[in-house]
KOLZA-687952 format. One record per atom (N, C-alpha, C): x, y, z; residue in three letters. Coordinates in steps of 0.1 Angstrom, whole numbers, plus 5000, padded with zeros to 4 digits. Layout:
N
XYZala ...
***
This chain:
73
575336616615unk 574536596626unk 574736446631unk 574836426644unk 575036296649unk 573736216651unk 573736096646unk 572536006647unk 572435946661unk 571235946666unk 571035896679unk 570235756678unk 570335686689unk 569535556690unk 570335436685unk 569735326686unk 570335196682unk 570335176667unk 571435166660unk 571435156646unk 570935026641unk 570834926650unk 570334796646unk 568834776649unk 568134886653unk 566734876656unk 565934826644unk 565134716647unk 564234666636unk 564934556628unk 566234536630unk 566934426622unk 566834296630unk 566834186623unk 566734056630unk 568034036639unk 567833966650unk 568933936659unk 569733826652unk 571133846652unk 571933746645unk 571933616653unk 571933506646unk 571933376653unk 573233356661unk 573033286672unk 574233246680unk 574733106676unk 576033096674unk 576532966670unk 576532876683unk 576032756681unk 576032656692unk 577132556689unk 578032546699unk 579132446698unk 578832326706unk 579332206701unk 579032086709unk 579732086723unk 579132026732unk 579732016746unk 580831906746unk 581631906756unk 582631806757unk 582031666757unk 580931656764unk 580231526764unk 579931476750unk 579331566742unk 578931536728unk 580131506719unk 581231576722unk 582531546714unk 583031406717unk 583031376730unk 583431236734unk 582631136728unk 581331146729unk 580331046724unk 580631026709unk 580831136702unk 581131126687unk 582431056685unk 583431086693unk 584731026691unk 584630876694unk 583830836704unk 583730696707unk 582730626698unk 582030706690unk 581030646680unk 579930576688unk 579330646698unk 578230586706unk 576930646702unk 575930566703unk 574530606701unk 573930626715unk 572830696717unk 572230706730unk 571930576737unk 571630476729unk 571330346735unk 572530276741unk 573730316736unk 575030256740unk 575730336751unk 575130456755unk 575830536765unk 576130456778unk 575030396783unk 575230336796unk 576130206796unk 576330146785unk 577130026784unk 578630066782unk 579030186780unk 580430226777unk 581130246790unk 582130166792unk 583030186804unk 583830316803unk 584330336791unk 585130456789unk 584330586791unk 583130586787unk 582230706789unk 581930726804unk 581730616811unk 581430616825unk 582630676833unk 583830626829unk 585030676836unk 585230826834unk 585030866821unk 585131006818unk 584131096826unk 582931046827unk 581831116834unk 582131126849unk 582731016855unk 583131026869unk 584231126872unk 585131136862unk 586231236864unk 585731376862unk 584831396853unk 584431536849unk 583031566853unk 582531506863unk 581131526868unk 580831666872unk 581831736878unk 581631866883unk 582131976873unk 582631936862unk 583232036853unk 582532046840unk 581931936835unk 581231926822unk 579831886823unk 579031916812unk 577631876812unk 577631726809unk 576731656818unk 576531516816unk 575031496818unk 574331426809unk 572931406810unk 572531346824unk 571431406830unk 571031356843unk 570631216843unk 570131166832unk 569731026831unk 570930926834unk 572030966828unk 573230886830unk 573830896844unk 573731016850unk 574231036863unk 573330956873unk 572030946871unk 571230866880unk 571430716878unk 571630676865unk 571730536862unk 573030486868unk 574130566868unk 575430516873unk 575630556888unk 574730626894unk 574830666908unk 575830766910unk 576130856901unk 577130966902unk 576431086908unk 577031136919unk 576431256925unk 577331376922unk 576731486917unk 577531606914unk 577631696927unk 578831746930unk 578931836941unk 578531976937unk 577432026944unk 576832156940unk 577732266944unk 578532256955unk 579432366959unk 580832346954unk 581032276943unk 582332256937unk 582832386931unk 584132416933unk 584732526927unk 585332616937unk 
***
């Protein structure tokens, strides 16, 4: 006889693996702390190049005056 229904019913949902963003990888490679983000010229240059492609904290975008194009793509 064929079993019907969801075989995973009642079991806990498996956790989703969270991978670091490109921004987080760069910050780790540059060995920056959140206090040093705005002082880094290399980070600012990267953010200007990747503003429409990668996640960048809004605080930095506002501080550096970088505007993201909403209709990009």
